[in-house]
matplotlib code that plots the C-alpha trace (Angstrom):
import matplotlib.pyplot as plt

x = [0.0, 1.3, 1.8, 2.6, -1.2, -1.4, 1.5, 0.2, 3.0, 2.4, 0.5, 1.5, 3.6, 6.3, 7.4, 5.1, 7.7, 8.4, 5.5, 5.8, 5.0, 6.0, 7.8, 11.2, 12.5, 12.0, 14.7, 15.1, 15.5, 13.9, 11.8, 13.0, 10.5, 10.6, 9.4, 9.2, 10.7, 7.8, 10.0, 12.8, 10.6, 13.1, 12.7, 14.6, 14.7, 13.3, 14.6, 12.1, 12.9, 10.3, 8.2, 8.7, 12.4, 12.1, 11.9, 15.3, 17.9, 20.6, 18.8, 17.9, 21.5, 22.6, 20.2, 21.6, 25.2, 24.5, 23.2, 26.2, 28.8, 27.7, 27.1, 30.8, 32.0, 30.4, 31.9, 30.4, 30.2, 28.4, 24.6, 24.2, 22.2, 20.3, 18.3, 17.3, 14.3, 11.3, 7.6, 5.5, 6.5, 8.6, 12.3, 13.7, 16.7, 16.2, 18.7, 19.7, 17.4, 19.3, 17.1, 18.4, 19.0, 21.3, 24.2, 22.1, 19.5, 22.1, 23.6, 20.1, 19.3, 22.7, 24.7, 28.5, 29.7, 32.5, 35.8, 35.6, 32.1, 33.1, 36.1, 34.0, 31.7, 34.4, 36.6, 34.0, 32.9, 36.5, 36.9, 33.8, 35.0, 38.6, 37.2, 35.3, 38.3, 40.6, 37.9, 38.1, 35.0, 34.3, 31.2, 30.9, 28.0, 29.3, 27.3, 25.7, 22.4, 24.3, 25.8, 23.5, 23.9, 22.1, 20.4, 23.2, 25.8, 27.0, 27.9, 27.2, 27.6, 24.5, 23.5, 26.1, 23.8, 26.5, 29.2, 31.6, 34.7, 37.9, 39.5, 36.5, 36.2, 35.9, 35.4, 31.9, 31.5, 28.8, 27.5, 28.5, 26.4, 26.6, 25.6, 26.6, 28.0, 30.3, 31.7, 35.4, 36.8, 37.9, 34.4, 33.0, 35.8, 36.1, 33.9, 36.8, 36.3, 38.6, 39.0, 40.1, 36.7, 35.4, 38.3, 37.4, 33.7, 34.8, 36.9, 33.8, 31.7, 34.3, 34.2, 30.4, 30.5, 33.1, 31.3, 27.7, 27.8, 29.0, 32.2, 30.8, 27.3, 25.3, 21.9, 22.4, 24.2, 26.4, 27.7, 28.6, 30.3, 32.3, 33.6, 34.6, 36.7, 38.2, 38.2, 39.9, 37.8, 38.5, 39.9, 37.1, 38.7, 37.8, 34.2, 34.7, 37.6, 39.6, 39.5, 42.9, 45.2, 45.4, 41.8, 42.3, 45.2, 43.2, 40.4, 42.8, 44.6, 41.4, 39.7, 42.7, 41.5, 44.4, 43.7, 47.4, 47.7, 45.0, 45.5, 45.1, 42.2, 40.0, 42.3, 45.1, 42.9, 41.9, 45.5, 45.9, 42.7, 44.0, 47.3, 45.3, 43.3, 46.5, 47.6, 44.6, 44.3, 41.1, 40.1, 40.5, 38.5, 35.6, 35.6, 32.0, 31.3, 28.8, 25.3, 23.9, 21.9, 23.2, 21.8, 18.8, 19.5, 17.8, 17.5, 18.9, 22.4, 21.9, 20.3, 22.0, 21.7, 23.0, 24.7, 26.1, 29.7, 30.1, 33.6, 33.7, 35.6, 39.2, 38.9, 41.3, 40.4, 43.5, 44.3, 45.9, 47.7, 46.1, 47.3, 47.5, 49.1, 48.5, 51.1, 51.6, 51.4, 53.2, 54.6, 58.3, 57.7, 55.8, 58.7, 61.3, 59.2, 59.0, 62.8, 63.0, 64.1, 61.2, 61.2, 61.9, 64.8, 66.2, 66.0, 67.9, 70.6, 70.8, 71.4, 74.2, 75.8, 75.6, 77.2, 80.0, 80.3, 79.0, 76.3, 73.1, 72.5, 75.4, 74.6, 71.0, 71.7, 74.3, 72.5, 70.1, 68.1, 69.3, 69.7, 70.8, 68.3, 69.3, 69.9, 66.7, 67.0, 66.1, 64.6, 61.0, 58.5, 58.4, 62.2, 62.3, 59.7, 61.5, 64.9, 63.2, 61.6, 64.9, 66.4, 63.5, 62.1, 58.5, 57.0, 55.2, 53.6, 54.2, 54.0, 54.0, 55.5, 56.4, 60.0, 61.8, 64.9, 63.5, 61.5, 57.9, 57.4, 60.9, 61.9, 63.1, 63.5, 63.2, 62.7, 65.0, 67.5, 69.6, 72.5, 70.8, 70.3, 66.8, 65.3, 64.9, 61.2, 61.0, 59.5, 60.4, 58.4, 59.0, 58.5, 57.8, 58.1, 55.0, 57.2, 57.3, 54.4, 53.4, 53.5, 53.3, 50.7, 52.5, 51.5, 49.6, 48.2, 48.3, 49.4, 47.4, 45.2, 47.0, 50.3, 48.9, 47.5, 50.9, 52.7, 50.3, 50.9, 54.7, 54.5, 52.5, 49.1, 46.0, 44.1, 40.6, 37.4, 37.8, 35.5, 35.3, 34.6, 34.9, 38.0, 39.1, 42.7, 43.6, 43.8, 41.2, 42.1, 44.6, 44.4, 42.9, 43.3, 43.4, 41.8, 43.9, 45.9, 49.5, 52.0, 49.6, 50.6, 48.6, 49.1, 50.2, 47.4, 45.1, 42.8, 43.4, 40.4, 41.2, 39.4, 40.1, 39.4, 36.7, 38.3, 36.5, 32.7, 30.8, 27.3, 25.2, 22.9, 19.3, 19.2, 15.7, 13.8, 17.0, 18.0, 20.3, 23.3, 23.0, 22.6, 25.6, 27.8, 26.8, 27.6, 30.9, 32.1, 32.0, 34.2, 31.3, 30.8, 27.4, 25.5, 22.1, 19.6, 18.5, 14.8, 12.9, 9.9, 6.8, 7.2, 5.8, 9.0, 9.1, 10.3, 14.1, 14.7, 15.9, 13.1, 15.2, 18.8, 20.3, 22.0, 19.6, 20.0, 21.9, 23.6, 27.3, 29.3, 32.9, 34.8, 34.6, 31.2, 28.7, 25.3, 22.8, 20.2, 16.8, 15.2, 11.5, 9.1, 6.9, 3.8, 1.7, -1.5, -4.6, -8.2, -10.1, -13.3, -16.5, -17.6, -20.1, -23.2, -21.4, -21.1, -17.7, -16.3, -17.3, -15.8, -12.5, -12.1, -12.8, -10.2, -7.6, -8.0, -7.3, -4.0, -5.0, -4.8, -8.1, -8.8, -12.4, -13.6, -17.0, -18.6, -19.4, -22.3, -22.6, -24.1, -24.1, -22.0, -22.6, -19.9, -21.2, -18.0, -14.4, -11.3, -10.6, -13.7, -14.5, -13.1, -10.2, -6.5, -4.5, -1.0, -0.9, -0.5, -1.8, -4.5, -8.2, -10.2, -13.9, -16.5, -19.8, -23.1, -23.5, -26.7]
y = [0.0, 3.5, 5.1, 8.5, 8.9, 9.3, 11.8, 15.3, 16.9, 15.2, 17.6, 20.7, 23.5, 24.6, 28.2, 29.0, 27.3, 23.5, 21.2, 17.9, 15.0, 11.8, 10.4, 8.8, 7.7, 8.2, 8.2, 8.9, 12.7, 13.5, 12.4, 12.8, 13.7, 14.1, 17.6, 20.2, 23.7, 25.6, 28.7, 26.9, 24.0, 21.3, 18.1, 18.0, 16.2, 17.8, 16.7, 17.7, 17.5, 15.8, 18.5, 17.0, 17.8, 21.3, 22.7, 21.1, 23.8, 21.2, 19.3, 22.5, 23.6, 20.3, 20.8, 24.3, 23.1, 20.4, 23.0, 25.3, 22.6, 20.8, 24.1, 24.9, 21.6, 21.8, 18.4, 16.2, 13.2, 15.1, 15.5, 19.3, 21.4, 24.3, 25.9, 25.8, 27.2, 26.9, 26.9, 26.7, 23.6, 22.2, 22.9, 21.6, 21.3, 21.5, 19.1, 17.6, 14.7, 11.6, 9.2, 5.7, 3.7, 3.5, 1.1, -0.6, -1.4, -2.9, -5.0, -6.3, -7.2, -8.7, -9.5, -9.5, -7.4, -8.2, -6.5, -4.1, -3.0, -2.5, -0.4, 1.6, 2.6, 3.1, 5.4, 8.3, 7.9, 8.5, 11.4, 13.1, 12.5, 13.5, 16.9, 17.2, 16.3, 18.7, 21.4, 20.7, 18.5, 15.0, 13.2, 10.9, 8.7, 6.9, 3.8, 2.2, 4.1, 7.4, 6.3, 7.1, 5.4, 7.2, 5.7, 7.1, 5.3, 8.3, 7.8, 10.5, 10.8, 12.1, 13.1, 15.4, 15.9, 14.8, 16.8, 18.6, 20.7, 18.8, 21.5, 21.9, 18.2, 17.7, 14.7, 13.8, 12.6, 10.0, 9.3, 8.9, 9.8, 7.6, 4.2, 1.2, -1.0, 1.6, 3.3, 3.5, 2.2, 5.7, 7.1, 4.4, 4.7, 8.4, 10.2, 11.8, 12.1, 13.1, 12.2, 8.7, 7.7, 8.1, 6.1, 3.3, 3.4, 3.1, 0.1, -1.6, -0.6, -2.1, -5.3, -5.4, -4.9, -7.7, -10.2, -9.2, -9.1, -6.8, -7.7, -7.3, -8.6, -9.3, -9.5, -6.1, -2.9, -3.5, -6.7, -4.9, -2.1, -4.6, -6.3, -2.9, -2.3, -5.8, -7.6, -6.8, -6.6, -10.1, -10.4, -10.6, -13.7, -15.6, -15.2, -15.2, -17.6, -16.6, -12.8, -11.3, -10.5, -6.9, -6.4, -8.1, -5.7, -2.7, -3.5, -4.2, -0.9, 1.2, -0.6, -0.8, -0.5, 1.8, 5.1, 5.8, 2.8, 4.1, 6.5, 10.0, 10.9, 9.7, 11.2, 9.1, 6.0, 6.8, 6.6, 3.2, 2.0, 3.0, 1.2, -1.9, -1.9, -1.7, -5.0, -6.9, -8.7, -8.3, -11.8, -10.9, -7.7, -9.5, -12.6, -13.6, -13.7, -16.2, -14.9, -15.4, -12.4, -10.3, -11.2, -9.3, -7.8, -5.6, -2.1, -0.6, -1.5, 0.8, 3.8, 6.9, 6.8, 8.3, 5.5, 5.4, 4.4, 1.0, 1.5, 1.2, 3.8, 3.0, 0.4, 0.9, -1.2, -2.7, -1.7, -4.3, -3.6, -5.0, -8.4, -7.3, -4.1, -2.2, -2.5, -0.1, -1.2, -4.5, -3.5, -3.7, -7.1, -8.2, -7.1, -8.9, -12.1, -11.7, -11.6, -15.0, -17.8, -20.0, -23.5, -25.0, -22.7, -23.6, -27.3, -26.8, -24.7, -27.3, -30.0, -28.1, -27.4, -31.0, -32.0, -29.6, -31.1, -28.0, -27.8, -25.7, -24.7, -22.3, -20.7, -20.1, -18.6, -16.2, -15.2, -12.5, -14.2, -11.5, -7.8, -4.9, -2.4, 1.1, 3.8, 5.9, 8.1, 11.7, 11.1, 11.8, 9.0, 9.3, 9.1, 6.1, 4.2, 5.0, 3.6, 0.5, -0.1, 0.2, -2.3, -4.7, -4.4, -3.9, -1.7, -3.7, -0.6, 3.0, 4.1, 7.6, 8.9, 12.2, 13.4, 16.4, 15.5, 14.5, 16.9, 16.2, 13.8, 12.3, 8.8, 8.4, 4.6, 1.4, -2.2, -3.8, -1.0, 0.4, -1.9, -5.1, -8.0, -8.9, -11.5, -10.2, -10.4, -9.1, -5.8, -3.0, -1.1, 2.7, 5.0, 8.6, 11.6, 13.6, 16.4, 17.5, 16.6, 20.2, 22.8, 26.6, 28.2, 30.7, 34.4, 34.7, 38.2, 40.1, 37.1, 36.1, 33.1, 30.6, 31.6, 31.2, 27.8, 26.7, 27.9, 26.0, 22.8, 23.3, 23.6, 20.4, 22.0, 21.9, 24.8, 24.7, 26.7, 30.0, 32.8, 36.1, 39.5, 43.1, 45.0, 48.6, 47.7, 44.3, 43.9, 41.8, 38.1, 38.4, 36.9, 39.0, 36.4, 32.7, 30.5, 29.5, 32.7, 32.8, 31.6, 29.1, 25.5, 22.6, 19.0, 18.3, 18.1, 20.3, 22.4, 26.1, 28.3, 31.4, 34.8, 36.4, 40.0, 40.8, 44.3, 47.5, 47.3, 48.8, 50.2, 48.8, 51.5, 51.1, 50.6, 49.3, 51.2, 52.5, 51.6, 48.5, 50.4, 53.1, 50.5, 48.5, 51.6, 52.7, 49.2, 48.8, 52.2, 50.8, 47.8, 45.3, 42.8, 42.8, 40.0, 40.0, 37.2, 35.3, 35.6, 38.8, 39.5, 41.7, 44.6, 48.1, 49.4, 50.1, 47.3, 47.1, 48.7, 46.9, 45.1, 43.9, 43.2, 40.2, 42.2, 44.6, 48.3, 49.5, 46.1, 46.0, 44.0, 43.5, 44.7, 41.9, 40.6, 39.9, 41.6, 40.0, 42.3, 41.0, 43.1, 44.2, 43.1, 46.0, 45.8, 42.6, 43.1, 42.8, 42.6, 45.7, 45.0, 46.7, 49.1, 51.3, 51.7, 51.0, 53.4, 55.3, 53.7, 50.2, 50.7, 52.0, 48.9, 46.6, 48.3, 48.5, 44.8, 44.1, 46.0, 49.4, 53.0, 55.0, 58.6, 60.0, 62.9, 64.7, 67.1, 70.6, 70.7, 66.9, 65.4, 61.8, 59.1, 56.6, 55.7, 56.8, 55.9, 54.5, 55.4, 51.8, 49.8, 46.7, 43.5, 45.3, 44.8, 47.6, 47.5, 46.4, 49.5, 51.9, 54.5, 54.0, 57.3, 57.1, 59.7, 60.3, 61.4, 65.2, 67.3]
z = [0.0, -0.9, 2.5, 0.9, 0.5, 4.2, 4.5, 5.3, 3.4, 0.0, -2.2, -0.1, -1.3, 1.2, 1.3, -1.6, -3.9, -3.3, -4.2, -2.4, -4.8, -3.1, -0.1, -0.9, 2.5, 6.2, 8.9, 12.6, 12.2, 8.9, 5.9, 2.3, -0.4, -4.2, -4.9, -7.7, -7.4, -9.0, -9.6, -11.6, -12.8, -11.6, -9.6, -6.4, -3.1, 0.0, 3.4, 6.0, 9.8, 11.8, 13.4, 16.9, 16.6, 15.2, 18.8, 19.5, 18.7, 18.4, 15.6, 13.8, 14.1, 12.6, 9.6, 9.0, 9.4, 6.8, 4.3, 4.8, 4.8, 1.6, -0.2, 0.3, -1.2, -4.7, -5.6, -8.4, -6.1, -3.3, -3.3, -3.7, -1.3, -3.0, -0.3, 3.4, 5.1, 7.5, 6.8, 10.0, 11.9, 8.9, 8.6, 5.3, 3.0, -0.8, -2.3, -5.6, -6.6, -7.7, -9.6, -8.8, -5.6, -2.6, -2.1, 0.6, -2.0, -4.2, -1.4, -0.4, -3.9, -5.1, -2.0, -2.6, -5.6, -8.0, -7.0, -10.0, -9.1, -5.4, -6.4, -9.0, -6.1, -3.5, -5.6, -6.2, -2.5, -1.4, -3.9, -2.3, 1.3, 0.3, -0.9, 2.4, 4.5, 2.6, 3.2, 6.9, 7.4, 8.7, 7.5, 10.7, 9.3, 6.3, 5.4, 2.3, 3.0, 2.3, -1.0, -3.9, -7.3, -10.1, -13.0, -15.1, -13.0, -11.1, -7.4, -4.8, -1.1, 0.8, 4.3, 5.7, 8.7, 11.2, 9.4, 11.8, 11.3, 11.6, 13.8, 16.1, 17.1, 20.8, 23.1, 24.1, 27.7, 27.6, 24.1, 20.5, 17.5, 14.4, 13.0, 15.1, 12.3, 11.0, 14.1, 14.5, 17.9, 18.9, 18.3, 20.7, 23.2, 23.7, 21.2, 19.3, 15.6, 12.8, 9.1, 10.1, 11.4, 7.8, 6.6, 9.0, 7.9, 4.3, 5.1, 6.7, 3.6, 1.3, 3.3, 3.0, -0.7, -1.2, 1.1, 1.2, 5.0, 7.8, 9.6, 13.1, 13.9, 17.1, 18.6, 20.3, 19.6, 22.6, 21.1, 17.8, 19.7, 21.7, 18.5, 17.0, 20.1, 20.5, 17.2, 13.9, 10.7, 9.2, 5.7, 3.1, 1.6, 4.8, 3.7, -0.1, -0.9, -3.8, -3.3, -4.1, -1.1, -2.3, -1.3, 2.1, 2.7, 1.6, 4.0, 6.8, 6.2, 6.1, 9.0, 11.4, 15.0, 15.8, 13.9, 13.5, 11.2, 8.9, 6.0, 7.5, 5.2, 2.4, -0.3, 1.0, 1.1, -2.5, -3.5, -1.8, -3.5, -6.9, -6.1, -5.1, -8.3, -10.3, -8.7, -9.8, -13.2, -15.3, -14.3, -10.6, -11.0, -12.7, -10.5, -9.6, -5.9, -4.3, -5.1, -1.6, -0.7, 2.2, 5.6, 6.8, 10.1, 12.6, 11.1, 14.3, 13.1, 10.1, 11.8, 13.0, 16.8, 20.0, 21.7, 25.3, 25.2, 26.9, 28.3, 32.1, 34.2, 34.2, 31.4, 28.5, 25.4, 23.9, 20.3, 18.2, 14.9, 11.8, 10.7, 7.1, 5.8, 2.6, -0.2, -3.1, -6.7, -7.4, -10.7, -9.6, -8.0, -11.1, -13.4, -11.2, -11.4, -15.2, -15.2, -13.5, -15.9, -17.0, -15.6, -19.1, -19.6, -16.2, -17.0, -20.3, -18.6, -15.8, -18.4, -20.1, -16.7, -15.7, -19.0, -18.3, -14.8, -13.0, -10.2, -10.8, -7.2, -6.8, -10.2, -9.3, -5.9, -7.2, -10.4, -9.3, -6.5, -4.1, -4.5, -2.3, -0.9, -2.0, 0.6, 0.5, 3.6, 3.0, -0.5, -1.5, -1.6, -5.4, -5.7, -3.3, -5.3, -8.6, -7.2, -5.8, -9.2, -10.9, -8.4, -9.1, -5.5, -4.6, -1.9, 0.8, 2.4, 3.3, 6.9, 8.2, 11.4, 13.0, 12.8, 14.0, 11.8, 8.4, 6.3, 5.7, 2.8, 2.9, 3.7, 7.4, 7.5, 5.5, 6.4, 5.4, 5.8, 3.0, 2.0, 3.3, 0.9, -0.2, -2.6, -6.1, -5.9, -2.3, -1.1, 1.3, 3.9, 3.6, 6.5, 5.4, 7.7, 8.6, 9.8, 13.4, 15.7, 16.1, 13.3, 13.8, 11.6, 9.3, 9.2, 5.9, 6.3, 3.0, 0.9, -2.2, -1.6, -3.9, -2.4, 1.2, 0.3, -1.1, 2.1, 4.3, 2.3, 2.5, 6.3, 6.6, 7.2, 5.0, 3.4, 4.9, 4.4, 2.5, 3.6, 1.6, 3.3, 2.3, 3.4, 3.0, 3.8, 2.3, -1.5, -3.2, -3.2, -0.4, 3.1, 5.9, 8.7, 9.5, 12.1, 14.1, 13.8, 12.8, 15.4, 17.0, 16.9, 15.4, 14.5, 10.9, 8.3, 10.4, 8.1, 8.5, 7.7, 5.6, 5.5, 2.1, 1.0, -1.5, -1.8, -1.1, -1.2, -4.2, -3.7, -6.5, -8.0, -9.1, -12.9, -13.2, -16.0, -17.6, -21.2, -21.1, -22.6, -19.9, -17.1, -18.4, -18.5, -15.0, -13.5, -15.4, -14.3, -10.7, -11.7, -11.9, -14.7, -16.5, -18.1, -19.8, -19.1, -22.2, -21.3, -21.1, -18.7, -18.6, -16.3, -15.8, -17.6, -21.3, -23.6, -23.9, -20.6, -17.5, -15.7, -12.7, -11.6, -9.9, -7.2, -5.6, -5.5, -2.4, -1.9, -1.4, -4.0, -4.8, -7.9, -10.4, -9.2, -11.9, -12.1, -14.4, -16.0, -17.1, -19.9, -20.0, -22.7, -21.6, -19.4, -19.7, -21.8, -19.6, -20.6, -19.5, -17.5, -18.7, -15.9, -17.8, -15.7, -12.4, -9.5, -9.7, -6.5, -7.5, -11.0, -9.5, -7.3, -10.3, -12.5, -9.8, -8.9, -12.6, -12.4, -13.8, -12.5, -12.6, -13.4, -13.1, -15.2, -14.4, -16.9, -15.6, -13.2, -13.4, -10.2, -11.5, -9.8, -12.5, -15.2, -18.6, -20.6, -20.2, -22.2, -23.2, -23.9, -21.9, -23.4, -25.1, -23.9, -22.3, -20.7, -17.1, -14.9, -17.5, -16.6, -17.6, -17.6, -16.5, -17.3, -15.6, -17.2, -17.8, -17.6]

ax = plt.figure().add_subplot(projection="3d")
ax.plot(x, y, z, "-o")
ax.set_aspect("equal")
plt.show()
């Protein structure tokens, strides 16, 4: 039965603009509807907070925070937010409508996915989260329900309702907000969230895509939380035999219980994912998983919830390192394996050596089975990879640690160390410096934005949100201030918010009713750019003049801002009502209601109050806003 028929919002128009057509989904905090923006004539999704929660300032703030956060991202793999508002008891977000399904729908229908399909979904998800992380935000509620797959195959991340600034993260004292099956151990243990909690959730989602099941299950939420804290996510191949080891290692790296062993954000995990894909053959990418449908579990595991942390006072959950670690592409190792003599060739050579009275064992051991690890200390990660490739050695994994000696991004250690012997098809673990544990924020005041971003990157920090404001003193496009301010100390990779000058404000004049050439010249003289809208509209102003302007008169704008002018087609033609024979006052009201102005003429010594004639006959058209003259009867 279609439950949308009983929904009081279906069929309503919110804010005089959004016509609610059908209910799409309902959650714990909000319901999502398909709606039509009647002004722009486009279909969109309307996320409406449950009226019972609208009185809760925290929930309303979360709604508004979602709108502002996502609006700043503008990423092709993030569901866009167009508008936010309130209509009576309803607080809503107007969002991009994605016609398709969720990843949860796909998993319920198909169960485990082929590795290629799983990676095709994971990579755009990581691209979206990477953009959010580099902008200074953490999603905090990544799960298959929040991954939308459009009918055209595009993948988008939705529901940034729990988004929070990376630099404003604090501990919560008694609860954690999120979805049980995808919570990172540190979220459960102490409520601390940074970019690595999204990385952990993506590791769990990847496991679920590869196996069709969640790694941690239980009859209660407490059992699932306990497993997150005390049990590693198992390798997917334990459930689906034959899955490549590269996928086991990718899951283990992303879902490591110790956050220090995970990639530091989604962009870094995306790099490792691309490396893992490069290791897989076409046959491995397209291997068909068992077609058992994913287990149906209680929906409480998939809902965003406020959950009390189950750690007793004084108890310290033990973090174990992941059993599997993430390697980088195996091209060097593959090439070294390709250089090995084929078995048939070895037998032929062995026969020749035996005929000559020589043993094969010493020849094989001394002929390229071992090679020497080059000294890589102080070199960039790219240089280190290149030298290892030339030596025919692979990279097992890349670890990152703080160092006050080695520059950020340079190799500070290798295992085995430089000069040690290693098998020709072996691999090396590289440890790359993250720079010092604490970085001083540079003073960027007055520097152009791109130069400021580059300096932050060089010092080991990340450019965060950019806010533009007017300034009488700082040149347009240059930094006014940062948050935190210059000189304060932060951990590497912290996002630094930048306030950038829009230059001196320009007062936009009123150009409505002026010829377009005059209006354009007046705006351009102030340093503003001018565009003309393709469509014209009816207005009280003469045809060819400016009907309205995109930036209102008296508004402050910055030099270089664009003002779009919409031209007038002239007043709208309106049919004139016939008022002859009516009393003057009644006739006036009728004409004014139709959009006309009224003038009354009375002949000399006329005492009549009845309309005898009108300047435009009833039934004829006249421009809206024009004047209709009424005459009364004479003597």
